[in-house]
Each structure stands twice: as C-alpha cells, then as structure tokens.
C-alpha positions in Angstrom: 93.4 79.0 116.4 91.4 82.1 115.4 93.0 84.6 113.1 91.6 88.1 112.8 92.6 89.9 109.6 92.3 93.7 109.5 93.6 93.9 105.9 93.2 97.7 105.3 93.3 98.9 108.9 95.9 100.7 111.0 97.1 100.4 114.6 96.8 104.1 115.2 94.6 104.9 118.3 93.6 101.2 118.7 93.4 100.2 122.4 92.2 96.7 122.0 91.2 94.1 119.3 88.3 91.7 118.8 88.8 88.4 120.6 91.2 86.3 118.6 94.5 84.4 118.9 96.4 86.3 116.2 95.6 89.6 114.6 96.9 90.4 111.2 97.3 93.9 109.7 98.4 94.8 106.2 101.1 97.3 105.3 98.9 100.2 106.5 99.1 98.7 110.0 102.3 100.5 111.0 103.0 102.4 107.7 106.6 103.6 107.4 108.9 102.9 110.3 112.3 104.5 110.6 114.6 102.5 112.7 116.7 105.5 113.7 113.6 107.3 114.9 112.5 104.2 116.8 115.9 103.9 118.6 115.9 107.5 119.5 112.4 107.3 121.0 111.0 109.8 118.6 108.5 107.2 117.4 107.4 103.9 119.1 105.4 102.1 116.5 106.9 98.7 117.3 106.2 99.3 120.9 102.6 100.2 120.0 102.2 96.8 118.3 103.6 95.0 121.4 101.3 96.9 123.7 98.3 96.1 121.6 99.2 92.4 121.7 99.4 92.6 125.5 96.1 94.4 126.1 94.4 92.1 123.6 96.1 89.0 124.9 97.0 87.8 121.4 99.7 87.8 118.7 99.9 90.9 116.4 101.4 90.7 112.9 101.8 94.1 111.2 103.0 94.9 107.7 105.2 98.0 107.4 107.8 99.7 105.4 111.1 99.8 107.4 113.6 102.5 106.7 117.3 102.4 107.7 119.7 105.1 106.4 117.8 105.5 103.2 117.3 101.7 102.6 113.6 100.8 102.5 112.3 97.2 102.9 108.9 95.6 103.0 108.6 94.1 106.4 106.4 92.5 109.0 106.7 93.0 112.8 105.7 90.1 115.0 104.5 90.7 118.6 103.0 88.3 121.1 101.3 89.2 124.4 103.5 92.2 125.1 106.8 91.1 123.5 108.2 92.2 120.2 109.5 88.9 118.8 111.1 90.2 115.6 111.0 91.9 112.2 111.0 89.9 109.0 111.8 91.4 105.6 110.9 90.5 102.0 113.8 88.4 100.6 113.3 88.5 96.9 113.4 91.8 94.9 112.4 91.7 91.3 113.6 93.8 88.3 115.1 96.7 90.0 112.3 97.5 92.5 112.9 100.3 95.0 112.9 98.0 98.0 115.9 96.1 99.2 116.0 92.4 100.1 116.2 90.9 103.5 118.3 88.0 104.6 116.2 85.0 105.8 112.8 83.7 106.4 110.9 84.4 109.6 109.5 81.7 111.8 108.0 82.7 115.2 106.3 81.0 118.1 103.1 82.8 118.6 100.5 81.6 121.1 102.5 78.3 121.3 102.5 77.5 117.6 105.0 78.1 114.8 104.0 80.8 112.3 105.9 81.5 109.2 106.0 84.9 107.5 105.9 85.3 103.7 106.1 88.8 102.3 105.1 90.0 98.8 107.5 88.6 96.2 108.6 85.7 98.4 105.2 84.1 97.6 106.4 83.5 94.0 109.3 81.3 95.1 108.3 77.7 96.1 111.6 77.0 97.8 110.8 79.7 100.4 107.5 78.1 101.2 109.0 74.6 101.2 111.6 75.8 103.7 108.8 77.1 106.0 107.2 73.7 105.8 110.4 71.9 106.7 110.9 74.3 109.6 107.7 72.8 111.1 105.4 75.8 110.7 101.8 75.2 111.7 100.6 78.0 109.5 102.0 80.7 107.2 100.8 84.3 107.1 101.5 86.1 103.8 101.4 89.8 103.0 100.9 91.7 99.8 100.1 95.3 99.0 97.3 94.5 96.7 95.8 91.8 94.5 96.4 92.5 90.8 95.2 89.2 89.4 94.0 85.7 90.3 97.5 84.3 90.7 98.2 84.8 94.5 95.1 83.0 95.7 95.9 80.1 93.3 99.5 80.0 94.6 98.5 79.8 98.2 96.0 77.0 97.4 98.8 75.1 95.7 101.3 75.6 98.5 98.7 74.7 101.2 97.8 71.4 99.4 101.4 70.4 98.5 103.2 71.4 101.7 100.3 70.7 104.2 100.3 74.2 105.7 97.2 76.5 106.1 97.9 79.9 104.6 96.4 83.3 105.5 97.0 86.0 102.9 96.5 89.7 103.7 96.4 91.7 100.5 95.1 95.2 100.1 91.5 95.2 101.2 91.1 91.4 100.8 91.8 88.5 103.1 92.2 84.9 101.9 92.5 81.6 103.9 93.6 78.4 102.2 93.2 75.1 104.0 95.5 72.1 103.4 92.7 70.5 101.3 93.1 73.3 98.8 89.8 74.9 99.7 89.9 78.7 99.9 87.8 81.3 101.6 87.8 85.0 100.6 86.7 88.1 102.5 86.5 91.8 101.8 85.1 92.7 105.2 86.8 95.3 107.3 87.5 92.6 109.8 87.7 88.9 108.8 87.9 85.9 111.1 89.4 82.5 110.1 89.4 79.5 112.4 92.6 77.7 111.4 93.3 74.1 112.5 96.9 73.6 113.8 96.7 69.8 113.4 99.5 68.6 111.1 98.9 65.5 109.0 102.0 63.5 107.9 102.3 60.8 105.2 105.0 58.2 104.6 106.3 58.6 101.0 108.7 56.2 99.4 110.3 56.0 96.0 112.9 54.1 94.0 116.0 55.9 92.6 119.2 55.0 90.8 122.6 55.4 92.4 123.4 55.3 96.2 125.7 52.3 95.8 125.0 49.8 98.6 128.7 49.5 99.5 129.1 53.2 100.2 130.4 52.7 103.7 133.2 50.3 102.7 136.8 51.6 102.9 138.4 52.9 99.8 
C-alpha cells in the first residue's frame, strides 16, 4: 500500500492527488475546523476532504484543530473514497496544555485495511500503541505539529519493532516511515511516498509464571 505524505501542505484548492492508496496531510491540511460552522454549512472542510478522496480514489487523512463551543482539540479527519469515516482526537493532554483530550483511539478501514490513528502526545504512551496493535491494525499513522528532538523517530522505531506495526509519522515539514524491522526512512520533500507492506507476521510466545492454581475450576 502506497502512502503519500504531504506534511506541510493544505487541501485548499486541491482537485486531485498524486496516485496513491492513502494521502496524509499534517495539521495545516484542514487548519481550524469549527463544528458549529460545519453543521450550519458555513464551511465544508470535512466535505472537501471526502470529495478529494473520491476524485483521487484513495483514503485521505488530515490533521486539524477542531473547535466546539470554545473547546479546541488536536484532531485527524479520515475519509475514504468519498465517505467521511470519522474524526479522531488526541487523548492525552500534558501539563495544562490549551487543548482538551478526546475519548478513545481511532481505528478505520481504509482501502480494505485497518489503519490506527495516533495524535501528538498519544505517541508518548505505549499502552495506546499496544491497544492499536491488539485491535489488529495493519499500520499506524501518527501526527505531530513539529519535531523538536530525536525522540519521536526513536519511539516509532521501537513501537514498530515491538508491536509489529509499520508506522508513518507526519510531523511539521518532515515525514518518517518505520518498518517492523526497526528500519526507518526520513523525507523532507514536499511530497513523500512510502510503500508499506500490510503483511502481518505472528509469533507464538510462551512463558512460565507462578499462580493460576490447576484446580481453579473445582467447586468451592
């Protein structure tokens, strides 16, 4: 599956996309989206993303800042071939940040495969990533406003290797792709392409542990 990452681009005035299976835009993709304005028809940014996914015959993932009655969240809209599948929000808010937290991880069927969404701070919490793996995600797409240090690429390499999921990270003007082997590719091109294998590899893991008394099922 080919992912096209337009890390610093916007959907505005775009009519079609380069040939790909999934297109990924950073937070500039849709910018700020006011739910009230969307519902009233004053703006149609989510519809723009859905239309673009239809004309380009691909999935479209767009970072954005959603606003609802003064509450602002870091979010990602997910559209696939003309349909808006949903909006996911960042779940973890750190040290009094201005953004509010969401309530759940996003997993979507895009182009026939399961794609998990990881937004900004959520990348710092291994349990979130492990949950996406247990949900059977074929790949995870992560979004950050910018890269301030070398930690995010290291984190996605670790998660890819430990949980067996390829990860695409869209961050500022940079795109990263980590394979399940831990190998990582980096691009600062305006448009980056990553060919991502959806083949899952499973291993049988056994261990010994104390407890779990063998007569557990006997009557008490």
